[in-house]
py3Dmol code that shows the C-alpha trace and the ligand (Angstrom):
import py3Dmol

protein = """\
ATOM      1  CA  UNK A   1      -0.122  -0.035  -0.021  1.00  0.00           C
ATOM      2  CA  UNK A   2       1.046   3.619  -0.324  1.00  0.00           C
ATOM      3  CA  UNK A   3       0.164   6.800   1.633  1.00  0.00           C
ATOM      4  CA  UNK A   4      -1.059   9.681  -0.451  1.00  0.00           C
ATOM      5  CA  UNK A   5      -0.883  12.900   1.575  1.00  0.00           C
ATOM      6  CA  UNK A   6      -2.409  16.386   0.957  1.00  0.00           C
ATOM      7  CA  UNK A   7      -0.592  19.484   2.192  1.00  0.00           C
ATOM      8  CA  UNK A   8      -2.310  23.007   2.595  1.00  0.00           C
ATOM      9  CA  UNK A   9      -5.832  21.951   2.409  1.00  0.00           C
ATOM     10  CA  UNK A  10      -7.045  24.355   5.425  1.00  0.00           C
ATOM     11  CA  UNK A  11      -6.538  27.825   5.086  1.00  0.00           C
ATOM     12  CA  UNK A  12      -5.815  28.512   8.803  1.00  0.00           C
ATOM     13  CA  UNK A  13      -3.016  25.945   8.698  1.00  0.00           C
ATOM     14  CA  UNK A  14      -1.632  27.914   5.448  1.00  0.00           C
ATOM     15  CA  UNK A  15      -1.491  30.813   7.390  1.00  0.00           C
ATOM     16  CA  UNK A  16       0.147  29.681  10.376  1.00  0.00           C
ATOM     17  CA  UNK A  17       3.172  28.157   8.530  1.00  0.00           C
ATOM     18  CA  UNK A  18       3.187  31.382   6.381  1.00  0.00           C
ATOM     19  CA  UNK A  19       2.733  29.287   3.146  1.00  0.00           C
ATOM     20  CA  UNK A  20       1.221  30.360  -0.146  1.00  0.00           C
ATOM     21  CA  UNK A  21      -2.352  29.077  -0.909  1.00  0.00           C
ATOM     22  CA  UNK A  22      -1.979  26.679  -3.622  1.00  0.00           C
ATOM     23  CA  UNK A  23      -3.760  26.632  -6.913  1.00  0.00           C
ATOM     24  CA  UNK A  24      -3.884  22.855  -6.893  1.00  0.00           C
ATOM     25  CA  UNK A  25      -3.696  20.488  -4.063  1.00  0.00           C
ATOM     26  CA  UNK A  26      -0.180  19.798  -2.872  1.00  0.00           C
ATOM     27  CA  UNK A  27       0.427  16.095  -2.983  1.00  0.00           C
ATOM     28  CA  UNK A  28       3.132  13.890  -1.461  1.00  0.00           C
ATOM     29  CA  UNK A  29       3.720  10.112  -0.560  1.00  0.00           C
ATOM     30  CA  UNK A  30       4.702   8.327   2.401  1.00  0.00           C
ATOM     31  CA  UNK A  31       6.211   4.750   2.045  1.00  0.00           C
ATOM     32  CA  UNK A  32       4.251   1.760   3.605  1.00  0.00           C
ATOM     33  CA  UNK A  33       7.497   1.639   6.184  1.00  0.00           C
ATOM     34  CA  UNK A  34       6.168   4.923   7.656  1.00  0.00           C
ATOM     35  CA  UNK A  35       3.076   3.481   9.129  1.00  0.00           C
ATOM     36  CA  UNK A  36       3.308   3.108  13.016  1.00  0.00           C
ATOM     37  CA  UNK A  37       2.534  -0.255  14.014  1.00  0.00           C
ATOM     38  CA  UNK A  38      -0.709  -0.450  16.010  1.00  0.00           C
ATOM     39  CA  UNK A  39      -0.359  -0.153  19.908  1.00  0.00           C
ATOM     40  CA  UNK A  40       3.288   1.052  19.293  1.00  0.00           C
ATOM     41  CA  UNK A  41       4.663   4.080  20.848  1.00  0.00           C
ATOM     42  CA  UNK A  42       5.998   6.759  18.654  1.00  0.00           C
ATOM     43  CA  UNK A  43       9.754   7.210  19.166  1.00  0.00           C
ATOM     44  CA  UNK A  44      11.163  10.746  18.106  1.00  0.00           C
ATOM     45  CA  UNK A  45      14.022  10.068  15.495  1.00  0.00           C
ATOM     46  CA  UNK A  46      17.704  11.160  16.190  1.00  0.00           C
ATOM     47  CA  UNK A  47      17.806  13.489  13.337  1.00  0.00           C
ATOM     48  CA  UNK A  48      15.252  15.788  14.648  1.00  0.00           C
ATOM     49  CA  UNK A  49      14.619  18.078  17.665  1.00  0.00           C
ATOM     50  CA  UNK A  50      11.436  19.194  16.304  1.00  0.00           C
ATOM     51  CA  UNK A  51       8.854  16.852  15.499  1.00  0.00           C
ATOM     52  CA  UNK A  52       5.294  18.174  15.071  1.00  0.00           C
ATOM     53  CA  UNK A  53       1.804  16.478  15.228  1.00  0.00           C
ATOM     54  CA  UNK A  54      -0.502  17.077  12.269  1.00  0.00           C
ATOM     55  CA  UNK A  55      -4.021  15.394  12.815  1.00  0.00           C
ATOM     56  CA  UNK A  56      -5.853  14.533   9.544  1.00  0.00           C
ATOM     57  CA  UNK A  57      -8.941  12.683   8.345  1.00  0.00           C
ATOM     58  CA  UNK A  58      -8.006   9.675   6.333  1.00  0.00           C
ATOM     59  CA  UNK A  59      -9.765   7.740   3.583  1.00  0.00           C
ATOM     60  CA  UNK A  60      -9.066   4.010   2.836  1.00  0.00           C
ATOM     61  CA  UNK A  61      -9.155   3.250  -0.872  1.00  0.00           C
ATOM     62  CA  UNK A  62     -10.924   0.107  -1.695  1.00  0.00           C
ATOM     63  CA  UNK A  63     -10.388  -0.775  -5.211  1.00  0.00           C
ATOM     64  CA  UNK A  64      -8.031  -0.171  -8.115  1.00  0.00           C
ATOM     65  CA  UNK A  65      -8.804   3.112 -10.149  1.00  0.00           C
ATOM     66  CA  UNK A  66      -7.057   5.820 -11.993  1.00  0.00           C
ATOM     67  CA  UNK A  67      -8.491   9.152 -13.666  1.00  0.00           C
ATOM     68  CA  UNK A  68     -11.403   8.603 -11.436  1.00  0.00           C
ATOM     69  CA  UNK A  69     -14.098  11.137 -11.984  1.00  0.00           C
ATOM     70  CA  UNK A  70     -15.107  13.143  -9.001  1.00  0.00           C
ATOM     71  CA  UNK A  71     -18.793  12.011  -9.152  1.00  0.00           C
ATOM     72  CA  UNK A  72     -17.589   8.082  -9.101  1.00  0.00           C
ATOM     73  CA  UNK A  73     -15.045   8.925  -6.131  1.00  0.00           C
ATOM     74  CA  UNK A  74     -17.746   7.904  -3.531  1.00  0.00           C
ATOM     75  CA  UNK A  75     -17.327   4.214  -4.926  1.00  0.00           C
ATOM     76  CA  UNK A  76     -13.710   4.037  -4.286  1.00  0.00           C
ATOM     77  CA  UNK A  77     -13.898   4.217  -0.536  1.00  0.00           C
ATOM     78  CA  UNK A  78     -16.236   3.075   2.386  1.00  0.00           C
ATOM     79  CA  UNK A  79     -14.248   3.772   5.351  1.00  0.00           C
ATOM     80  CA  UNK A  80     -13.021   7.060   7.045  1.00  0.00           C
ATOM     81  CA  UNK A  81     -10.310   7.270   9.676  1.00  0.00           C
ATOM     82  CA  UNK A  82      -8.281   9.772  11.500  1.00  0.00           C
ATOM     83  CA  UNK A  83      -4.576   9.750  11.806  1.00  0.00           C
ATOM     84  CA  UNK A  84      -1.382  11.693  12.313  1.00  0.00           C
ATOM     85  CA  UNK A  85       1.123  13.057   9.693  1.00  0.00           C
ATOM     86  CA  UNK A  86       4.055  13.415  11.819  1.00  0.00           C
ATOM     87  CA  UNK A  87       6.617  15.703  10.509  1.00  0.00           C
ATOM     88  CA  UNK A  88      10.448  16.509  11.375  1.00  0.00           C
ATOM     89  CA  UNK A  89       9.622  20.272  10.985  1.00  0.00           C
ATOM     90  CA  UNK A  90      13.267  21.563  11.316  1.00  0.00           C
ATOM     91  CA  UNK A  91      14.575  18.948   8.756  1.00  0.00           C
ATOM     92  CA  UNK A  92      11.389  20.051   6.405  1.00  0.00           C
ATOM     93  CA  UNK A  93      12.133  23.719   6.747  1.00  0.00           C
ATOM     94  CA  UNK A  94      15.737  23.045   5.405  1.00  0.00           C
ATOM     95  CA  UNK A  95      14.539  21.004   2.758  1.00  0.00           C
ATOM     96  CA  UNK A  96      12.012  23.525   1.613  1.00  0.00           C
ATOM     97  CA  UNK A  97      14.628  26.171   1.711  1.00  0.00           C
ATOM     98  CA  UNK A  98      16.614  24.221  -0.637  1.00  0.00           C
ATOM     99  CA  UNK A  99      13.793  23.072  -2.862  1.00  0.00           C
ATOM    100  CA  UNK A 100      14.343  19.530  -2.066  1.00  0.00           C
ATOM    101  CA  UNK A 101      11.804  16.916  -1.568  1.00  0.00           C
ATOM    102  CA  UNK A 102      10.019  16.464   1.633  1.00  0.00           C
ATOM    103  CA  UNK A 103      10.550  12.630   2.085  1.00  0.00           C
ATOM    104  CA  UNK A 104      12.961  12.479   4.797  1.00  0.00           C
ATOM    105  CA  UNK A 105      10.946  14.819   7.190  1.00  0.00           C
ATOM    106  CA  UNK A 106       7.608  12.976   6.582  1.00  0.00           C
ATOM    107  CA  UNK A 107       8.138   9.566   5.357  1.00  0.00           C
ATOM    108  CA  UNK A 108      10.562   8.501   7.995  1.00  0.00           C
ATOM    109  CA  UNK A 109       9.232   5.271  10.125  1.00  0.00           C
ATOM    110  CA  UNK A 110       6.514   5.484  12.303  1.00  0.00           C
ATOM    111  CA  UNK A 111       5.400   9.078  10.704  1.00  0.00           C
ATOM    112  CA  UNK A 112       1.949   7.949   9.781  1.00  0.00           C
ATOM    113  CA  UNK A 113      -0.454   7.150  12.569  1.00  0.00           C
ATOM    114  CA  UNK A 114      -3.358   5.293  11.398  1.00  0.00           C
ATOM    115  CA  UNK A 115      -6.292   4.860  13.831  1.00  0.00           C
ATOM    116  CA  UNK A 116      -9.318   2.682  13.727  1.00  0.00           C
ATOM    117  CA  UNK A 117     -11.652   2.995  10.588  1.00  0.00           C
ATOM    118  CA  UNK A 118     -15.395   3.925  10.790  1.00  0.00           C
ATOM    119  CA  UNK A 119     -17.779   3.089   8.080  1.00  0.00           C
ATOM    120  CA  UNK A 120     -18.785   6.073   6.091  1.00  0.00           C
ATOM    121  CA  UNK A 121     -22.381   5.114   6.370  1.00  0.00           C
ATOM    122  CA  UNK A 122     -22.282   5.954  10.101  1.00  0.00           C
ATOM    123  CA  UNK A 123     -22.357   9.806   8.829  1.00  0.00           C
ATOM    124  CA  UNK A 124     -24.878  11.778   6.689  1.00  0.00           C
ATOM    125  CA  UNK A 125     -22.055  13.154   4.786  1.00  0.00           C
ATOM    126  CA  UNK A 126     -18.004  12.952   4.743  1.00  0.00           C
ATOM    127  CA  UNK A 127     -18.068  16.811   4.177  1.00  0.00           C
ATOM    128  CA  UNK A 128     -19.105  17.666   7.604  1.00  0.00           C
ATOM    129  CA  UNK A 129     -17.132  15.600  10.202  1.00  0.00           C
ATOM    130  CA  UNK A 130     -15.550  17.207  13.184  1.00  0.00           C
ATOM    131  CA  UNK A 131     -12.507  16.010  14.443  1.00  0.00           C
ATOM    132  CA  UNK A 132      -9.752  16.957  17.318  1.00  0.00           C
ATOM    133  CA  UNK A 133      -6.639  16.086  18.824  1.00  0.00           C
ATOM    134  CA  UNK A 134      -5.723  16.263  22.382  1.00  0.00           C
ATOM    135  CA  UNK A 135      -2.078  16.482  23.882  1.00  0.00           C
ATOM    136  CA  UNK A 136      -1.869  15.330  27.485  1.00  0.00           C
ATOM    137  CA  UNK A 137      -5.895  15.845  27.677  1.00  0.00           C
ATOM    138  CA  UNK A 138      -5.765  19.417  26.151  1.00  0.00           C
ATOM    139  CA  UNK A 139      -7.251  19.989  22.848  1.00  0.00           C
ATOM    140  CA  UNK A 140      -4.541  21.086  20.490  1.00  0.00           C
ATOM    141  CA  UNK A 141      -6.234  20.964  17.105  1.00  0.00           C
ATOM    142  CA  UNK A 142      -9.821  21.042  16.046  1.00  0.00           C
ATOM    143  CA  UNK A 143     -11.022  20.914  12.468  1.00  0.00           C
ATOM    144  CA  UNK A 144     -14.138  19.994  10.303  1.00  0.00           C
ATOM    145  CA  UNK A 145     -13.763  18.584   6.670  1.00  0.00           C
ATOM    146  CA  UNK A 146     -16.431  21.105   5.637  1.00  0.00           C
ATOM    147  CA  UNK A 147     -13.150  23.517   5.869  1.00  0.00           C
ATOM    148  CA  UNK A 148     -11.128  21.557   3.350  1.00  0.00           C
ATOM    149  CA  UNK A 149      -9.981  23.702   0.270  1.00  0.00           C
ATOM    150  CA  UNK A 150     -10.495  20.403  -1.640  1.00  0.00           C
ATOM    151  CA  UNK A 151     -13.123  17.894  -0.414  1.00  0.00           C
ATOM    152  CA  UNK A 152     -12.580  14.151  -0.293  1.00  0.00           C
ATOM    153  CA  UNK A 153     -13.958  13.497  -3.583  1.00  0.00           C
ATOM    154  CA  UNK A 154     -12.217  16.272  -5.459  1.00  0.00           C
ATOM    155  CA  UNK A 155      -8.985  14.953  -3.840  1.00  0.00           C
ATOM    156  CA  UNK A 156      -9.550  11.268  -5.068  1.00  0.00           C
ATOM    157  CA  UNK A 157     -10.250  12.420  -8.604  1.00  0.00           C
ATOM    158  CA  UNK A 158      -7.442  14.709  -8.400  1.00  0.00           C
ATOM    159  CA  UNK A 159      -4.700  12.262  -7.181  1.00  0.00           C
ATOM    160  CA  UNK A 160      -5.931   9.426  -9.265  1.00  0.00           C
ATOM    161  CA  UNK A 161      -4.884  11.461 -12.521  1.00  0.00           C
ATOM    162  CA  UNK A 162      -1.106  11.045 -11.361  1.00  0.00           C
ATOM    163  CA  UNK A 163      -1.179   7.931  -9.199  1.00  0.00           C
ATOM    164  CA  UNK A 164      -3.230   4.773  -9.684  1.00  0.00           C
ATOM    165  CA  UNK A 165      -5.132   4.040  -6.490  1.00  0.00           C
ATOM    166  CA  UNK A 166      -5.022   0.495  -5.126  1.00  0.00           C
ATOM    167  CA  UNK A 167      -7.052  -1.282  -2.627  1.00  0.00           C
ATOM    168  CA  UNK A 168      -5.626  -0.465   0.841  1.00  0.00           C
ATOM    169  CA  UNK A 169      -4.077   2.947  -0.090  1.00  0.00           C
ATOM    170  CA  UNK A 170      -4.641   5.574   2.566  1.00  0.00           C
ATOM    171  CA  UNK A 171      -5.288   9.364   1.761  1.00  0.00           C
ATOM    172  CA  UNK A 172      -4.377  11.656   4.188  1.00  0.00           C
ATOM    173  CA  UNK A 173      -6.395  14.926   3.784  1.00  0.00           C
ATOM    174  CA  UNK A 174      -4.370  17.799   5.333  1.00  0.00           C
ATOM    175  CA  UNK A 175      -4.426  19.155   8.648  1.00  0.00           C
ATOM    176  CA  UNK A 176      -6.099  22.223  10.092  1.00  0.00           C
ATOM    177  CA  UNK A 177      -4.047  24.990  12.355  1.00  0.00           C
ATOM    178  CA  UNK A 178      -2.820  24.084  15.617  1.00  0.00           C
ATOM    179  CA  UNK A 179       0.069  22.027  14.731  1.00  0.00           C
ATOM    180  CA  UNK A 180       3.008  21.697  17.380  1.00  0.00           C
ATOM    181  CA  UNK A 181       5.876  19.896  18.706  1.00  0.00           C
ATOM    182  CA  UNK A 182       5.833  16.622  20.694  1.00  0.00           C
ATOM    183  CA  UNK A 183       8.209  15.684  23.423  1.00  0.00           C
ATOM    184  CA  UNK A 184       8.904  12.444  25.348  1.00  0.00           C
ATOM    185  CA  UNK A 185       5.902  11.400  27.565  1.00  0.00           C
ATOM    186  CA  UNK A 186       3.325  13.508  25.863  1.00  0.00           C
ATOM    187  CA  UNK A 187       0.073  11.334  25.300  1.00  0.00           C
ATOM    188  CA  UNK A 188      -1.979  11.948  22.188  1.00  0.00           C
ATOM    189  CA  UNK A 189      -5.776  11.025  21.381  1.00  0.00           C
ATOM    190  CA  UNK A 190      -7.419  11.764  18.145  1.00  0.00           C
ATOM    191  CA  UNK A 191     -11.225  11.779  17.833  1.00  0.00           C
ATOM    192  CA  UNK A 192     -13.571  11.937  14.914  1.00  0.00           C
ATOM    193  CA  UNK A 193     -17.203  13.175  15.653  1.00  0.00           C
ATOM    194  CA  UNK A 194     -16.382  12.467  19.461  1.00  0.00           C
ATOM    195  CA  UNK A 195     -15.444   8.798  18.859  1.00  0.00           C
ATOM    196  CA  UNK A 196     -11.572   8.094  19.759  1.00  0.00           C
ATOM    197  CA  UNK A 197      -9.829   6.392  16.853  1.00  0.00           C
ATOM    198  CA  UNK A 198      -6.297   6.587  18.123  1.00  0.00           C
ATOM    199  CA  UNK A 199      -4.365   7.127  21.174  1.00  0.00           C
ATOM    200  CA  UNK A 200      -0.440   6.804  21.634  1.00  0.00           C
ATOM    201  CA  UNK A 201       2.569   7.675  23.753  1.00  0.00           C
ATOM    202  CA  UNK A 202       5.555   9.685  22.829  1.00  0.00           C
ATOM    203  CA  UNK A 203       8.991   8.359  23.688  1.00  0.00           C
TER     204      UNK A 203
END
"""
ligand_1 = """\
1
ZN
Zn -0.037 16.863 6.949
"""
view = py3Dmol.view(width=600, height=400)
view.addModel(protein, "pdb")
view.setStyle({"model": 0}, {"cartoon": {"style": "trace"}})
view.addModel(ligand_1, "xyz")
view.setStyle({"model": 1}, {"stick": {}})
view.zoomTo()
view.show()
C-alpha cells in the first residue's frame, strides 16, 4: 500500500506556516514503512529536535482506479479514519529552503499514525465531520472536513490522475491549524465526531 498525503488543505494552517495558498492540491507520498504499528509508542527520531503532530482525516481506498471522475469517487471508499502526519519540522524547513523533496521529514519510520476505521455510512456526509487532537488531555487541534479547500471526492479525482489508486491505499487529507511539537511522555488522542480512533504515547 501507499500513503498519499495532501498538504495545505485548510486555510488556517496555510496561514500559520506562512505558506502560499496553492492553486492545486499539494501532494506527497509516504512509504508503507512509515506506518506506525498498532499499539506501538512513537519514538522521536535522532535526526530531529522538532517533530510536529498534524491530525488529519483519512480515507481508505477499496479498489483499483485511475483517472477517477469526481462523481464516481464515493464508490472507491467505504471507510473514514483519523491519523497523524508526523513531520520533522526542522528538517522539512531545511529541505523546503533548498527546494528539495520532503520525504525524509515526513516519510520516516513511524511518521504515519493510522487509527481505527469507521464506516462512512455512520455519517450523513463525509463533508461535515468534526475532529480533534488532544495532547495530554488538552485540545490542541480541531477541524471540520467542511473547511477543506479540496473535499475528499475532489482529492480522489485529482490524485488519481497522477497515481493509480489501489485497494488498501490511504489518503491523508491535510491538517487544520494548531500543529505543534511533541516531546517524550506526551500522550496524544484523536477523535472523529467525538469517537476516539487512536491514542499513543511519545517516547
Ligand atoms: Zn499533513
